[in-house]
N, C-alpha and C positions, 0 to 999 in steps of 0.2 A: 429164580431169584434166590440168592443165599441169604436167609434171614439171620443166620448165626454171625455173619460178618458185620461189624459195626460200620455205620455210615460216618466216616470221618473226613476231615478236610483233606487228608492225604489221599483218600480214595477218589475224590472229585475236586481237584485244586481250582477248577474254573467255576464251580458252583457258587451262586450267590447265597448268602445267609441273611436271615432277618429274624425279628423277634415276634412272639405271639402277643397280641394285645392284652390278653388276660394274665399271661405269665409275667409280663413286664419286661422292660429293657434290662439287659444285664447290668447289675450294679454291685459294687463292692463297698462295704463300710467296715471300718475298724472301730472296735469298742476299746478305748484306751482308759484304763484305771490309773489315776494319779494321786499323789499326796505331796506334801511340802510345796504347795502352789503359792507363788507370791504375786503373780500378775495374771489377770483374766485374759485368756486368748480370745480374739474376736472372730466372728464368722468370716470365712474366706481366707484366714491366715494359714500359712503353711507351717506345720510342726515337723521338726526333724530330730531324730534321736542322735545324741552326741556321740554314741559309740557305734551303733549299727548303721546310721545313715538312713534308716527307714523314715518315710515321709507320708504325710496325709494333709488334707485341707479341712480345717475346722468347719463342721456343720452345726453342731450344738455342744453346749457345755452344761453339765449338771453338777452343781455344788452340793455335796451330801454331808460335809463336815468342815469345821474350821472356818477360816476367813482368809481372803486374799491379803488384806492389810496385815494380818498376823503372821503370814508366811506359812500357815499350816492348812491351807485349803486342800480338800480332798474330794474326789468325785469321779465323774466319767466325762470323757471327751469323745464325741462321735466324729470320726474323720472320714471324709469322702476321698475317692481316688487314691487309696493307699498303695504305696510301692515298698518293696522290700520283703514281701511275704511270698511263700511258695504254696502251690496247690497241695503239697503233701501234708503240711502242718497247719496252714492258715494262721500262723503266729507272727506277730510283729513286735519290735522293741524287746529289750532285755529288762529283766527285773532290776530295779534301782538305777536304771539308765536316766541320765539327765536329759531334759527336753529343751530344745531351742525353738523359739518362735520368730517368725519373720517380723512380727510387730511386738510381741511380748518380750522379746530379747532372749539372750542366752541363759540357760539354767533357770528358767522360770518355774519349773516343776520337775518332779521325779516320777518315773513309772512305778506304780505300786506292784504289779505283777504282769506277766506276759499278757499281751493284748491279742484278741482274736479278730479275725476278719470273717465277716459273714458275706455270703454270695447269694444274691437273689436274681431272679429273671433267668432267661435262657435264650440262646440263639438256636435256630433250626435251619436246615437246608431249605431254600425257598420252595423246592419241590414237595416238601412235607407240610407246607402251610396251605390253608384254604382261605380264600378271600371272600368276605361277605360284608355287605354294607360299608365298603371302603376300608375295612380293617382285616388284618391277617390273624388267623387263629391256628394253633396247633390242633391236631386231630381230636385230642381229648376235650379241649375247650370248645371246639366247634360243635362236637356232639352234645356237650353240656348246654351250650347256649342256643343252638338252632335245631336240634333233633325234633323236639316237640313242636316248634314253630312250623316246620315244614309238614309235619303230620297233620297239624291243625289246618293248614292251607289245603292239603290234599283232601281231608275229610269235608271241608267246607265246599270244595268244588264238586265232590260227589253228592253232597246234600243238595246243592243248587241244581244239578242235573236231574235228580229224582223229583224235585219239586216241579221242574219244567214238564216232566212226563205225565203228571197228574192233571 
């Protein structure tokens, strides 16, 4: 087996992929810094950049300065399902780009500076996952979670046998 060659989808196009219970499902979130906010976006609303066309769905909004009624609200919007970013730079929206909301309306706020996308979770080829107690684990998490459990079971069965012989 050639361990230097990476196991990629191209190598095995018919292989199933799944996620590790402890690594978590693959998830992408965008942290969007804004200012000049005039309308509070609501959870589930789609935000679109007026220039780039980058989009995301509002998960949470944190107001850190100003007020919505004053038109100077500033803070952070956490967006789920972001589109428009690339894996090379993980950046969305342009600085000073106007934001349009599906509920908040056009130009409800302005991007303060480039927003970044964080990626969590990971998918693995199904052959690299180990199933235990109805859940799938990557090799590292399987060792972490079950290595000592199985050692304890083994030690217990050895102790039971020695007790029977006395």
